[in-house]
KOLDRENKOL-195178 format. One record per residue: z, y, x of N, C-alpha, C in turn; residue in three letters. Coordinates in steps of 0.001 Angstrom, whole numbers, plus 500000, padded with zeros to 6 digits. Each point is the difference from the previous one (the first is absolute). Layout:
<pts>
    n.pz    n.py    n.px   ca.pz   ca.py   ca.px    c.pz    c.py    c.px  code
       Z       Y       X       Z       Y       X       Z       Y       X   ALA
...
</pts>
This chain:
<pts>
    n.pz    n.py    n.px   ca.pz   ca.py   ca.px    c.pz    c.py    c.px  code
  067492  629774  283785  501109  500738  500576  501214  499076  500086   MET
  500716  500089  501100  501198  499178  500202  501237  500706  499437   LYS
  500968  499192  499613  501265  500527  499507  500824  500468  501190   ILE
  500305  501295  500001  500838  500607  501033  500878  501036  499305   THR
  500883  500621  500773  500854  501050  499440  499127  501066  499345   LYS
  500444  500476  498854  499321  501053  499252  498672  499559  499404   ASP
  499919  498731  499627  498876  499548  499185  500541  499618  498628   THR
  499155  500128  498986  500348  499586  498644  499400  498614  499809   VAL
  500877  499056  499645  499609  498598  499898  500057  499566  498540   VAL
  498966  499300  499579  499916  499432  498662  500043  498480  500157   SER
  500996  499359  499370  500208  498570  500215  500332  499287  498692   VAL
  499364  498866  499786  500354  499109  498882  501136  499115  500491   MET
  500878  499581  499091  501112  499154  500422  500404  499029  498905   TYR
  500640  498945  500442  500663  499065  499108  501369  499762  500606   LYS
  501034  500098  499177  501377  499832  500439  500599  498785  499303   LEU
  500533  499064  500814  500670  498823  499455  501361  499861  500646   THR
  500851  499182  499383  501289  499697  500642  499768  498889  501021   ASP
  501047  499587  500671  499874  498991  501060  499545  498650  499469   ALA
  500155  499762  498691  499551  498741  499393  498563  500102  499477   GLN
  499379  501147  500183  498618  500172  499572  499837  500472  498564   GLY
  501103  500354  499322  499914  500496  498625  499525  501453  500009   GLU
  498962  500278  499222  499417  501343  499953  501007  501010  499453   LEU
  500187  501090  500725  500858  501105  499562  499137  501143  499499   ILE
  498958  500331  500777  499142  501127  499651  498667  499855  500713   GLU
  498956  500485  499330  498662  499948  500584  499292  501291  499640   GLN
  499295  500588  500941  499324  501269  499735  498732  499785  499195   SER
  499800  500874  499000  498728  500058  499276  499106  501040  500662   ASP
  500640  501028  500521  499334  501071  500734  500619  500032  501395   GLU
  499257  500464  500990  500578  500062  501345  501223  500911  500068   PRO
  500963  499593  500818  501122  500863  500353  499479  500901  501114   MET
  500296  501293  499917  499497  500956  500974  501197  500690  500646   VAL
  500021  500034  501320  501121  500634  500694  499518  500695  501269   TYR
  500815  500933  500479  499748  500706  501249  500657  499204  501121   LEU
  499195  499522  500931  500466  499123  501080  500613  500817  501135   HIS
  501081  499490  500560  500575  500628  501179  501462  500384  499872   GLY
  500763  499219  499231  501436  500256  499922  500409  501034  498975   GLY
  499212  500176  498955  500298  500992  498963  500748  499398  498804   TYR
  500502  498796  500109  500728  499328  498919  499118  499636  498815   ASP
  498695  499825  500222  499104  499613  498921  500026  498514  499732   GLY
  500424  499226  500977  500119  498555  499853  501000  499514  501045   THR
  500268  498708  500000  500972  499439  500944  499467  500068  501432   PHE
  500858  500305  500976  499561  500053  501402  499318  498715  500476   PRO
  500452  498836  499560  499365  498737  500430  498567  499900  499489   LYS
  499731  500554  498834  498627  500016  499488  499160  500941  500854   ILE
  500537  501173  500319  499261  500924  500871  499701  499350  501351   GLU
  500983  499301  500568  499782  499316  501289  498849  499012  499904   GLU
  499967  499225  498917  498964  498973  499842  498611  500611  499798   ALA
  499936  501184  499402  498707  500623  499711  499513  500943  501096   LEU
  500889  500406  500911  499626  500913  501074  498787  499473  500771   GLU
  498976  500845  500138  498805  499648  500764  498985  499167  499238   GLY
  500286  499652  498758  499079  499173  499213  498983  500867  499260   GLN
  498980  499334  499429  498915  500682  499304  499842  499428  498596   GLU
  499203  500677  499138  499747  499458  498661  499511  498552  500064   PRO
  500430  499226  499038  499747  498565  499802  501019  499126  500738   SER
  500845  500586  500848  501044  499221  500673  500960  499438  498949   PHE
  500346  498723  500156  500973  499343  499127  501099  499382  500836   GLU
  501215  499987  499449  501113  499365  500692  501043  499539  499002   THR
  500839  499086  500452  501170  499540  499256  501224  500339  500838   HIS
  501024  500576  499366  501237  500375  500690  501201  499516  499212   LEU
  501065  499677  500701  501279  499783  499337  500965  501055  500502   GLN
  500628  500699  499069  501009  500990  500341  501358  499467  499589   LEU
  500908  499990  500941  501378  499610  499709  500685  501167  499290   GLU
  501129  499769  499341  500652  501081  499260  500213  501281  500813   PRO
  500396  499872  501253  500236  501195  500805  498731  500810  500239   ASP
  498832  499368  499876  498729  500691  500190  499401  500481  498679   ASP
  500672  499686  498886  499470  500363  498684  501039  500851  499256   ALA
  500674  499416  499010  500923  500761  499160  501459  499816  500376   PHE
  500252  499380  501148  501369  499858  500486  500706  498785  499439   GLY
  501163  499738  500559  500842  498903  499525  500636  500401  498673   GLU
  500332  499027  499189  500695  500253  498741  501417  500453  500319   TYR
  500431  501105  499414  501322  500568  500257  500851  499877  498740   ASP
  500948  499049  500002  500856  499760  498835  500821  501232  499643   ALA
  500236  500895  500963  500776  501205  499710  499231  501005  499138   GLU
  498703  499777  499836  499204  500870  499128  499985  499515  498553   LEU
  500747  498947  499698  500145  499521  498624  501299  500576  499456   VAL
  499903  500638  498832  501164  500657  499402  500166  499551  498556   LYS
  501242  499956  499553  500309  499773  498597  500658  501280  499502   VAL
  499398  500592  498975  500476  501275  499465  500322  499854  498521   GLU
  500801  500920  499499  500336  500021  498580  498769  500339  499174   ALA
  499806  499289  498913  498834  500190  499125  499935  501414  499438   ARG
  501160  500603  499731  500021  501319  499367  499522  501126  500923   ASP
  499694  499691  501256  499458  500998  500933  498483  500133  499890   ARG
  499374  499169  499142  498542  499939  499912  499508  500350  498604   PHE
  498759  500472  499921  499442  500395  498699  499591  498786  499166   PRO
  499787  500253  498716  499413  499000  499100  498570  500410  499739   ASP
  499072  499117  499885  500156  498565  500273  500029  499748  501506   PRO
  500591  498899  500386  500073  499592  501398  499472  498583  500089   LEU
  499037  499776  500906  499370  498684  500114  499919  499574  501462   GLU
  499979  498687  500211  499773  499449  501330  498652  500514  500501   VAL
  499976  500428  501247  498778  500528  500600  499979  501514  500089   GLY
  500827  500671  499197  500064  501464  500097  500552  500382  501364   MET
  499625  501188  500461  500434  500436  501320  500689  501359  499923   GLN
  500977  500169  500898  500761  501234  500095  500195  500343  501466   PHE
  499997  501285  500300  500274  500423  501368  501500  500223  500140   GLU
  500554  499536  501116  501427  500161  500232  500285  500160  501484   GLY
  501208  500388  500291  500439  500186  501377  501090  498983  500287   ILE
  499845  499194  501051  501044  499033  500341  501338  500708  500209   PRO
  501091  499267  499749  501346  500585  500069  500284  500704  501314   GLU
  499530  499456  501116  500288  500607  501295  498834  500843  500527   ASP
  499079  500405  499102  498825  500741  500435  499980  501419  499479   GLY
  498913  500706  500327  499776  501329  499456  498611  500021  499374   ASP
  499539  501179  499550  498737  500085  499260  498818  499438  500779   GLU
  500026  500095  501319  498900  499478  500807  499946  498478  499966   GLU
  501095  499359  499578  500078  498539  499939  499699  499469  498606   ASP
  499387  500812  499124  499797  499563  498621  499183  498705  499959   SER
  500328  499180  499011  499408  498674  499843  499511  499870  498560   VAL
  498893  499302  499808  499544  499674  498653  500643  498661  499629   ILE
  500794  500018  498941  500670  498789  499511  499246  499477  498787   TYR
  499808  498689  499964  499347  499342  498874  501048  499250  499198   THR
  499949  500150  498673  500909  499272  499122  499562  498533  500001   VAL
  500908  499112  500416  499667  498570  500040  500700  499201  498915   THR
  501057  500568  499374  500703  499310  498924  500778  501025  499191   ASP
  500059  499795  498689  500771  500859  499111  500875  499104  499150   VAL
  501311  500233  500053  500941  499271  499155  500613  501008  499029   ALA
  500939  499558  499188  500595  500887  499002  500527  501297  500602   ASP
  500782  499893  501066  500633  501189  500554  499691  500238  501473   ASP
  499094  499197  500586  499675  500117  501429  498486  499994  500206   LYS
  499596  500655  501101  498592  500036  500409  499953  499610  501466   VAL
  499097  499082  500362  499814  499612  501393  498770  500737  500527   VAL
  500200  500696  501130  498942  500774  500641  499747  499453  501396   LEU
  498720  499953  500398  499641  499515  501334  499170  501067  500694   ASP
  500497  500482  501141  499306  501030  500767  499049  499457  501049   GLY
  499867  498669  500070  499055  499400  500943  498585  500089  499455   ASN
  499031  500084  500905  498598  499881  499581  499828  498596  499440   HIS
  499182  499805  498968  499823  498653  499431  499539  498947  501014   PRO
  499360  500410  501087  499530  499046  501004  500899  499957  501239   LEU
  501176  500646  499936  500931  499972  501131  500445  498568  500266   ALA
  500132  499670  501268  500457  498673  500396  498912  498943  500011   GLY
  498774  500375  499668  498905  499024  499923  499050  500131  501178   MET
  499550  498850  500518  498876  499985  500934  498741  500133  499147   ALA
  499083  500835  500423  498793  500279  499224  498765  499650  500810   LEU
  499033  499429  499321  498727  499668  500650  498913  500890  499432   ARG
  499233  500600  500906  498905  500890  499617  498674  499422  500459   PHE
  498996  500078  499141  498607  499851  500392  499444  501416  499912   TRP
  499312  500435  501058  499443  501346  500056  498530  499944  500375   LEU
  499206  500857  499373  498593  500143  500370  499669  501490  500034   GLN
  499568  500478  501173  499649  501404  500161  498662  500244  499310   VAL
  499980  500984  499099  498775  500342  499274  499301  501211  500607   LYS
  500774  501005  500432  499390  501220  500538  500983  500702  500935   ALA
  499436  500759  500928  500788  500806  500932  499256  501314  500179   VAL
  500734  501099  499967  499395  501311  500264  501008  500872  500727   ARG
  499532  501053  500617  500880  500967  500641  500760  500762  498926   ALA
  501267  500237  500243  500805  500792  499069  499637  501471  500138   ALA
  500151  500727  498909  499782  501443  500050  501224  500664  500634   THR
  499842  501205  500504  501169  500715  500545  501127  500145  498961   PRO
  499625  500210  498730  501010  500140  498946  500774  498698  499801   GLU
  499310  498869  500039  500680  498714  499844  500977  499767  501145   GLU
  499582  500318  501200  500879  499835  501162  501214  500922  499864   ILE
  499765  501237  499595  501103  500952  499824  500973  499517  498923   GLU
  499471  499455  498900  500846  499551  498888  500572  498601  500207   HIS
  499421  499235  500923  500527  498676  500316  499608  498900  499043   GLY
  498924  500220  499211  499511  498954  499090  498540  500270  499640   HIS
  499325  498931  499541  498624  500135  499548  499994  500752  498666   ALA
  498985  500817  499755  499926  500787  498777  499162  499323  498940   HIS
  500255  500357  498752  499259  499482  498864  500534  498649  499573   GLY
  499656  499618  498770  500490  498736  499453  499592  498828  500870   ALA
  498783  500063  500559  499539  498907  500841  500204  500299  501484   SER
  500383  501245  500296  500105  500402  501401  498639  500279  500598   GLY
  498952  499830  499227  498642  500162  500504  499273  501155  499329   LEU
  500730  500781  499199  499378  501091  499276  499895  501241  500870   GLU
  499083  500886  499626  499825  501262  500696  501196  500888  499671   VAL
  500595  500619  501021  501158  500863  499805  499550  501404  499607   VAL
  498940  500509  500623  499483  501334  499755  498639  499844  499330   ASP
  499785  500650  498849  498749  499821  499270  498782  500408  500811   GLU
  500151  500949  500934  498878  500445  500824  499743  499074  501178   ASP
  500884  499064  500229  499908  499093  501157  499111  498813  499643   GLN
  499246  499527  500974  499195  498806  499806  500916  498790  499837   GLU
  499612  499012  499191  500810  498803  499872  500106  499292  501354   PRO
  501141  499363  500268  500138  499282  501265  499059  498809  500034   PRO
  499555  499669  501190  499138  498855  500184  500863  498757  500205   THR
  499722  498964  499226  500708  498735  500161  499175  499093  500895   LEU
  500670  499338  500898  499300  499108  500943  500257  498561  499640   HIS
</pts>
């Protein structure tokens, strides 16, 4: 079966930075609903459109095609007494930018803690980076009506039966 809109795609991947340093590698396939449902980056969907299981490719995504450019305005220094104890680098908090509303909420990561100040960064850790992907399609199947309605593949693997009375999907 070919990858087209409303198919569930199972893909192995390796993600490196532009210098080839490994960032992340899949142990299990990533499973997503293909066709603009926000399951993966649009450039990855473009590269996989019309392909079949066993297809492999290498892609480079520029920041605008991945996690965006680094935005220095998303770095904040706040008073330490506004945060709970214990507080450690790497902890995350949800916040709203000064000129935003609840729909603009951002996850801020603590990047530094001093005696009376805390540095928070609302950028994704990979913002501003060109990313290189190796992808290998493992399986493709038709999405169920429920998956299409919900806009994502169901189950931990995306390949599980949604209804116990339903036959398992056939993987090609």
